[in-house]
VMD Tcl script that draws the C-alpha trace (Angstrom):
set ca {
  {110.31 120.91 31.25}
  {113.13 120.32 33.69}
  {115.98 122.98 33.72}
  {119.27 122.29 35.35}
  {121.53 125.17 36.27}
  {125.21 125.10 35.25}
  {124.94 121.82 33.37}
  {127.16 121.84 30.37}
  {127.21 118.97 28.08}
  {129.41 120.20 25.46}
  {133.11 118.79 24.68}
  {135.84 120.74 25.96}
  {138.17 122.61 23.49}
  {141.71 120.85 23.19}
  {144.62 122.70 24.82}
  {146.06 123.38 21.23}
  {142.90 125.36 20.26}
  {142.78 127.05 23.65}
  {146.46 128.23 23.17}
  {145.84 129.08 19.35}
  {142.87 131.53 20.61}
  {144.88 132.99 22.99}
  {147.53 133.60 20.58}
  {145.08 135.19 18.37}
  {143.60 137.55 21.01}
  {147.09 138.61 21.94}
  {147.92 139.31 18.43}
  {144.67 141.37 17.97}
  {145.43 143.51 21.03}
  {148.98 144.07 19.72}
  {147.87 145.03 16.36}
  {145.40 147.77 18.05}
  {148.48 149.23 19.84}
  {150.95 149.14 16.96}
  {148.70 150.21 13.71}
  {151.94 151.01 11.82}
  {153.63 147.58 12.20}
  {152.61 144.96 9.49}
  {150.82 141.94 10.61}
  {153.28 139.52 9.02}
  {156.13 141.08 11.34}
  {153.88 140.95 14.41}
  {153.12 137.51 13.71}
  {156.65 136.49 13.23}
  {158.00 138.07 16.22}
  {155.07 136.53 18.53}
  {155.51 132.88 16.79}
  {159.12 133.21 18.12}
  {158.07 134.29 21.72}
  {154.99 132.45 22.32}
  {154.49 128.75 22.79}
  {152.00 127.76 19.96}
  {152.70 124.02 18.85}
  {150.17 123.56 16.07}
  {149.66 126.82 13.95}
  {148.99 125.99 10.36}
  {149.18 128.30 7.58}
  {145.46 128.62 7.43}
  {145.44 129.71 11.09}
  {148.07 132.26 10.21}
  {145.84 133.49 7.47}
  {142.83 133.77 9.47}
  {144.95 135.71 12.29}
  {146.12 138.07 9.70}
  {142.55 138.70 8.47}
  {141.49 139.28 12.01}
  {144.02 141.91 12.59}
  {143.22 143.83 9.55}
  {139.67 143.77 10.70}
  {140.21 145.06 14.24}
  {142.42 147.96 12.47}
  {139.88 148.76 10.05}
  {137.22 149.12 13.08}
  {139.79 151.83 14.60}
  {141.23 153.90 11.42}
  {138.66 156.23 10.20}
  {136.84 155.80 6.92}
  {137.81 158.07 3.82}
  {134.87 160.18 2.63}
  {133.69 159.40 -0.88}
  {132.00 162.83 -1.46}
  {134.26 165.72 -1.39}
}
mol new
graphics top color blue
foreach p $ca { graphics top sphere $p radius 0.5 }
foreach p [lrange $ca 0 end-1] q [lrange $ca 1 end] { graphics top cylinder $p $q radius 0.2 }
display resetview
Protein backbone atom coordinates (compact mmCIF):
# COMPACT_ATOMS: atom_id res chain seq x y z
CA UNK A 1 0.00 0.00 0.00
CA UNK A 2 1.37 3.40 -0.99
CA UNK A 3 0.70 6.30 1.36
CA UNK A 4 0.97 9.91 0.28
CA UNK A 5 1.21 12.56 2.93
CA UNK A 6 -0.86 15.73 2.68
CA UNK A 7 -2.94 14.48 -0.23
CA UNK A 8 -6.53 15.63 0.21
CA UNK A 9 -8.95 14.62 -2.49
CA UNK A 10 -12.16 15.99 -1.01
CA UNK A 11 -14.20 18.86 -2.39
CA UNK A 12 -13.68 22.19 -0.63
CA UNK A 13 -16.61 23.72 1.23
CA UNK A 14 -18.31 26.67 -0.37
CA UNK A 15 -17.72 30.19 0.87
CA UNK A 16 -21.30 30.50 2.14
CA UNK A 17 -20.94 27.26 4.10
CA UNK A 18 -17.74 28.52 5.74
CA UNK A 19 -19.41 31.83 6.67
CA UNK A 20 -22.36 29.95 8.16
CA UNK A 21 -20.01 27.79 10.26
CA UNK A 22 -18.13 30.86 11.47
CA UNK A 23 -21.46 32.49 12.33
CA UNK A 24 -22.54 29.39 14.26
CA UNK A 25 -19.27 29.20 16.21
CA UNK A 26 -19.35 32.90 17.04
CA UNK A 27 -22.90 32.63 18.36
CA UNK A 28 -21.99 29.62 20.51
CA UNK A 29 -19.16 31.60 22.08
CA UNK A 30 -21.45 34.57 22.74
CA UNK A 31 -24.09 32.24 24.21
CA UNK A 32 -21.51 30.89 26.68
CA UNK A 33 -20.58 34.40 27.83
CA UNK A 34 -24.15 35.72 28.01
CA UNK A 35 -26.17 32.90 29.50
CA UNK A 36 -29.03 35.20 30.56
CA UNK A 37 -29.86 36.41 27.00
CA UNK A 38 -32.29 34.48 24.83
CA UNK A 39 -30.91 32.79 21.71
CA UNK A 40 -33.39 34.61 19.47
CA UNK A 41 -32.10 37.98 20.63
CA UNK A 42 -28.47 36.94 20.14
CA UNK A 43 -29.21 35.59 16.67
CA UNK A 44 -31.07 38.72 15.56
CA UNK A 45 -28.28 40.98 16.87
CA UNK A 46 -25.60 38.98 15.08
CA UNK A 47 -27.58 38.74 11.85
CA UNK A 48 -27.73 42.53 11.70
CA UNK A 49 -23.97 42.84 12.41
CA UNK A 50 -22.58 39.84 10.50
CA UNK A 51 -22.28 39.27 6.75
CA UNK A 52 -24.14 36.02 6.22
CA UNK A 53 -25.93 35.85 2.88
CA UNK A 54 -27.54 32.44 2.85
CA UNK A 55 -28.97 31.67 6.26
CA UNK A 56 -32.15 29.64 5.99
CA UNK A 57 -34.78 29.18 8.70
CA UNK A 58 -33.49 25.62 9.14
CA UNK A 59 -30.00 26.99 9.79
CA UNK A 60 -31.39 29.35 12.42
CA UNK A 61 -33.20 26.43 14.08
CA UNK A 62 -30.00 24.37 14.20
CA UNK A 63 -27.96 27.31 15.51
CA UNK A 64 -30.53 27.87 18.28
CA UNK A 65 -30.35 24.18 19.24
CA UNK A 66 -26.55 24.35 19.30
CA UNK A 67 -26.72 27.34 21.63
CA UNK A 68 -29.06 25.52 24.03
CA UNK A 69 -26.84 22.42 23.92
CA UNK A 70 -23.71 24.42 24.74
CA UNK A 71 -25.47 26.20 27.59
CA UNK A 72 -26.74 22.94 29.06
CA UNK A 73 -23.16 21.73 29.40
CA UNK A 74 -22.28 24.75 31.52
CA UNK A 75 -25.35 24.95 33.72
CA UNK A 76 -25.44 22.64 36.68
CA UNK A 77 -27.94 19.80 36.71
CA UNK A 78 -30.78 19.81 39.21
CA UNK A 79 -30.77 16.97 41.69
CA UNK A 80 -33.66 14.56 41.32
CA UNK A 81 -33.36 13.05 44.79
CA UNK A 82 -33.67 15.39 47.73
